[in-house]
C-alpha positions in Angstrom: -1.8 -11.7 94.2 1.6 -11.0 92.5 1.8 -7.8 89.7 1.9 -11.1 87.5 -0.8 -12.5 88.4 -2.7 -9.6 88.4 -1.7 -8.8 84.5 -2.6 -12.4 83.3 -6.0 -12.5 84.9 -7.0 -9.2 83.6 -5.6 -9.7 80.1 -7.0 -13.3 79.6 -10.2 -12.5 78.7 -8.5 -9.6 76.5 -6.0 -10.9 74.5 -4.3 -14.4 73.6 -0.6 -14.5 75.8 0.4 -17.0 73.8 1.5 -14.3 71.1 2.9 -12.1 73.9 4.6 -14.7 75.1 6.2 -15.3 71.3 7.1 -11.8 70.7 9.0 -11.4 74.3 10.8 -14.5 73.1 11.8 -12.9 69.5 12.5 -9.7 71.3 15.4 -11.4 73.5 16.0 -13.5 70.7 16.9 -10.2 68.3 18.5 -8.6 71.0 21.2 -11.2 71.6 21.6 -11.8 67.8 22.4 -7.9 67.3 24.3 -7.7 69.6 26.6 -10.5 68.8 28.5 -11.2 71.7 29.3 -14.4 70.7 30.3 -17.4 72.4 28.1 -16.7 75.2 26.1 -19.8 76.1 23.2 -18.3 74.6 24.1 -19.6 71.1 21.7 -22.8 71.6 19.1 -20.3 72.3 19.7 -17.9 69.6 21.5 -19.5 66.6 23.3 -16.4 66.3 21.0 -15.2 63.9 22.4 -17.9 61.5 19.8 -20.5 60.8 17.6 -21.2 58.0 14.7 -19.4 59.5 14.7 -16.6 62.6 13.0 -14.9 65.1 12.8 -11.7 63.0 10.0 -13.2 60.7 8.0 -14.5 63.7 8.0 -11.1 64.9 6.6 -9.9 61.7 4.2 -13.0 61.7 3.2 -12.1 65.2 2.8 -8.6 64.9 0.5 -9.3 61.5 -1.9 -11.5 63.6 -2.4 -9.2 66.7 -3.0 -6.3 64.1 -5.7 -8.6 62.1 -7.5 -9.3 65.5 -7.4 -6.0 67.4 -8.0 -3.6 64.1 -9.6 -6.0 61.9 -12.3 -8.3 63.4 -12.7 -6.8 66.9 -13.6 -3.5 65.0 -16.0 -5.5 62.6 -19.0 -3.7 63.7 -17.8 -0.6 63.6 -17.3 1.6 60.3 -14.3 0.7 58.2 -12.7 4.0 58.5 -12.6 3.6 62.2 -9.8 1.0 62.1 -8.4 2.5 59.0 -8.0 5.7 61.0 -6.5 4.0 64.0 -3.8 1.8 61.1 -2.8 5.1 59.5 -2.4 6.7 62.8 0.4 3.8 63.9 1.7 3.8 60.2 2.5 7.8 60.5 3.5 6.8 64.3 6.2 4.1 63.4 7.5 6.6 60.1 8.3 9.3 62.2 9.9 7.5 65.0 11.9 5.9 61.8 13.2 8.8 60.8 13.9 10.4 64.2 16.1 7.3 65.1 17.7 7.5 61.4 18.9 11.3 62.0 19.9 10.6 65.4 22.0 7.4 64.8 23.5 9.3 61.9 24.6 12.4 63.6 26.0 10.4 66.8 27.5 7.9 64.5 29.4 10.9 62.8 31.3 11.5 66.4 32.8 7.7 66.3 33.3 7.1 62.4 36.7 5.8 63.6 35.2 3.0 66.2 35.2 -0.2 64.7 32.0 -1.2 66.6 30.1 1.2 64.8 27.2 0.1 62.8 27.7 0.1 59.1 26.2 1.7 56.6 26.1 5.0 57.9 25.7 8.1 55.4 28.6 9.5 54.4 28.1 12.5 51.6 27.8 15.2 54.1 28.4 17.9 51.0 24.3 17.3 50.8 22.4 17.4 53.8 19.0 17.9 51.8 20.0 14.6 49.9 20.2 13.0 53.4 17.0 14.3 54.7 15.0 13.6 51.5 16.6 9.9 51.4 15.6 9.6 55.1 12.1 11.0 54.5 11.7 8.7 51.3 12.6 5.5 53.6 15.3 5.0 50.9 18.1 5.4 53.8 17.5 4.0 57.1 20.4 3.7 60.2 20.7 1.9 63.4 19.2 -1.0 64.5 15.5 -0.2 64.4 15.1 -0.6 60.6 12.1 -2.7 61.3 10.0 0.4 62.3 10.6 1.8 58.6 8.8 -1.6 57.5 6.1 -1.7 59.8 5.9 1.7 58.8 5.3 0.8 55.3 3.3 -2.2 55.9 0.9 -0.8 57.9 0.1 2.5 55.9 -1.1 -0.1 53.4 -3.0 -2.5 56.0 -6.3 -0.2 55.5 -6.5 -1.5 51.9 -5.8 -5.1 53.3 -8.7 -4.2 55.9 -11.1 -3.7 53.0 -10.7 -6.2 51.1 -11.0 -8.6 54.2 -14.2 -6.9 55.4 -15.6 -8.0 51.7 -14.7 -11.4 52.3 -11.9 -11.1 49.6 -9.2 -12.7 51.9 -8.0 -14.5 48.6 -7.6 -11.3 46.6 -5.3 -9.8 49.7 -3.4 -13.0 49.2 -2.6 -13.3 45.7 -1.9 -9.6 45.6 0.8 -10.1 48.2 2.0 -13.4 46.6 2.7 -11.0 43.5 4.3 -8.6 45.0 6.7 -11.1 47.0 7.3 -12.7 43.4 8.5 -9.8 42.0 11.4 -9.4 44.2 14.2 -10.9 41.6 12.9 -8.4 39.2 13.9 -5.5 41.8 16.9 -3.4 41.9 19.7 -5.3 44.1 19.2 -3.1 47.0 17.4 -4.6 50.0 16.2 -1.1 51.2 13.9 -0.9 47.9 13.3 -5.0 47.5 13.0 -6.4 51.2 9.4 -4.4 51.4 8.2 -6.7 48.8 9.4 -10.0 50.2 8.4 -9.1 53.7 5.3 -7.6 53.4 4.2 -11.5 52.3 4.5 -12.7 56.0 3.4 -9.4 57.6 0.1 -9.9 55.3 -0.5 -13.5 56.2 -0.5 -13.0 59.8 -2.8 -10.2 59.3 -5.4 -12.7 57.3 -4.7 -15.0 59.8 -5.4 -12.6 62.6 -8.4 -11.4 60.7 -10.0 -15.0 60.7 -8.6 -15.7 64.3 -12.1 -16.6 66.0 -13.1 -18.9 62.8 -9.7 -20.6 62.5 -9.6 -21.2 66.4 -13.5 -22.7 66.4 -12.4 -24.9 63.4 -9.5 -26.1 65.4 -11.6 -27.1 68.4 -14.3 -29.1 66.5 -11.7 -31.6 65.7 -11.4 -34.3 67.7 -8.9 -34.0 70.9 -6.6 -36.7 69.2 -6.8 -35.3 65.7 -5.6 -31.9 67.3 -2.7 -33.7 69.4 -1.5 -35.6 66.4 -1.7 -32.2 64.3 0.1 -30.0 67.7 3.3 -32.6 68.3 4.0 -33.3 64.4 4.6 -29.3 64.1 6.6 -29.3 67.2 8.6 -32.7 66.4 9.2 -31.5 62.9 10.1 -28.2 64.4 12.6 -29.6 67.1 14.1 -32.1 64.0 14.4 -29.3 61.5 15.8 -27.0 63.8 18.5 -29.0 65.2 19.4 -30.1 61.6 19.9 -26.4 60.5 22.5 -26.2 63.8 24.1 -29.4 62.3 24.6 -27.8 59.2 25.5 -24.1 59.9 28.0 -24.9 63.0 29.0 -28.2 61.8 32.3 -26.7 60.5 33.4 -26.3 64.2 33.3 -30.1 64.8 36.4 -30.1 62.6 37.6 -33.3 61.3 36.4 -35.1 58.5 32.8 -34.4 59.3 33.1 -30.7 59.5 34.0 -29.6 56.1 31.7 -32.1 54.6 28.7 -30.0 56.9 30.0 -26.9 55.6 30.4 -28.1 52.2 26.6 -28.6 52.4 25.5 -25.7 54.6 26.8 -23.5 51.5 24.8 -25.5 49.3 21.5 -25.7 51.4 21.9 -21.8 52.2 21.4 -20.5 48.9 17.9 -21.4 48.9 17.0 -19.6 52.2 18.1 -15.8 51.9 17.1 -13.9 54.5 16.1 -10.4 52.3 14.5 -12.9 49.6 12.6 -15.3 51.7 12.2 -17.8 49.2 9.6 -20.4 49.2 12.0 -22.4 51.3 12.7 -20.0 54.1 9.0 -19.1 54.1 7.9 -23.3 54.5 10.5 -23.8 57.1 9.4 -20.6 58.7 5.9 -22.0 58.9 6.8 -25.1 60.5 9.0 -23.3 63.1 6.4 -20.5 63.8 3.5 -23.0 64.5 5.5 -25.6 66.2 6.7 -22.7 68.9 3.3 -21.5 69.0 1.5 -25.0 70.1 5.0 -25.6 72.5 4.3 -22.1 74.3 0.5 -23.0 74.2 0.9 -26.4 75.8 3.4 -25.2 78.3 1.9 -21.5 78.6 1.2 -21.8 82.2 4.7 -23.0 83.1 6.7 -20.3 80.8 4.5 -17.6 82.7 5.1 -18.7 85.7 8.6 -19.5 85.5 9.4 -16.4 82.6 6.0 -14.4 82.1 7.9 -11.5 84.2 10.2 -10.8 81.4 8.4 -12.4 78.3 5.0 -11.1 79.2 6.7 -7.5 79.9 8.8 -7.6 76.4 5.8 -8.9 74.5 3.4 -6.3 75.9 5.4 -3.2 74.9 6.8 -4.8 71.6 8.1 -1.8 70.1 8.9 0.5 73.0 11.4 -2.7 73.5 12.4 -3.0 70.0 13.3 0.6 70.1 15.1 0.8 73.4 17.0 -2.4 72.5 18.3 -0.4 69.3 19.7 2.4 71.5 21.6 0.2 73.8 23.1 -2.0 71.3 24.5 1.0 69.0 25.8 2.2 72.5 27.0 -1.1 73.6 28.8 -1.3 70.3 30.7 1.5 70.5 31.9 0.3 73.9 32.9 -3.3 73.0 32.8 -4.2 68.8 31.2 -7.4 68.1 32.1 -10.6 68.6 32.4 -9.3 72.0 35.1 -10.6 74.5 37.4 -13.4 74.2 35.4 -15.3 77.0 32.2 -16.7 77.1 31.8 -15.8 80.7 32.2 -11.5 79.8 30.0 -12.3 76.6 27.0 -14.0 78.5 27.6 -11.4 81.0 27.3 -8.3 78.6 24.2 -10.0 76.7 22.5 -10.1 79.6 23.4 -6.7 81.3 21.9 -5.6 78.2 18.9 -7.3 78.7 18.3 -6.0 82.4 19.0 -2.8 80.9 15.9 -2.6 78.3 13.9 -4.5 81.0 15.1 -1.8 83.2 14.0 0.9 80.8 10.1 -0.7 80.5 10.0 -1.1 84.7 10.6 2.6 84.5 8.6 3.3 82.0 11.6 5.3 80.6 10.7 7.9 77.8 7.4 5.3 77.5 5.6 8.5 76.6 7.2 9.7 73.6 8.1 5.8 72.3 5.4 3.9 70.6 4.8 0.7 72.3 
């Protein structure tokens, strides 16, 4: 029995492999999109991070779902503080990691200020070191390619409050509070660092609610007739595929040239106003919901085949998601210092460089490089 087969056999009774496969897929796309070595042939696989919904949102939803399952429903028979303490411990781990990475990338970045591949947004006011430290500690300054950790630390810190409401059966109160916070976004300062947590918490806590009630949702789903489930599932999958292709056509239509290129580009610039990534308007949320569940259905439907062909990569990444995300941040940061985006003037070289970056992250997982230090 192969190592992968043993992992699958062991994990099937303990976790939902579809979520691990999805997280692994999302992490691969996030890595390629942050690396930005395009064109590479991977463009059709990633959308260059320019589509009307992204894998980043999916990554947060899955994280919320998994957390709702393992720290919510699975601990329902234990005292509330058992789950709360585990959540706060995790939040502190991510908070500390976020601070360390921000300071580390900032200090290293000072050595490469003239490098065109240096990530934008580096701290510049070195006349006051205490200001840098203060803004880093209060999370108003973050730097590097691991900025998701800041959001995770914030969301998970407040997760015990959400858990308390869910244990009371008050999911609708949690949903109402989350929607109200999301609605505050237009009234907040035009600074994504401050405003983004208010919008993105919606998808995280939506996932948290789904995860907490996952068994009940699954029971209801399985109570439906098989024909009904197929119709619903394939409807989501078909809508996902059609809207994904439409998104590709509008976003990259300008490359067609001729008379149609400018027309598609003009339509795109109108449509994209309703799909701002930081704001997460209702249009993007609805589209993201369709894409997520359409993709979930396809991954679930073809799970055995996906595991057989790509499980060695996707499960490895998905089961060590935050570690993979953190290592990816280092690979991307230093790769850009060597070759600035958009990379090489060669599709083949961009593809090779992207796959090397992916391979380095995979190698880090296999060798457990700093795995005792970096959160998994």
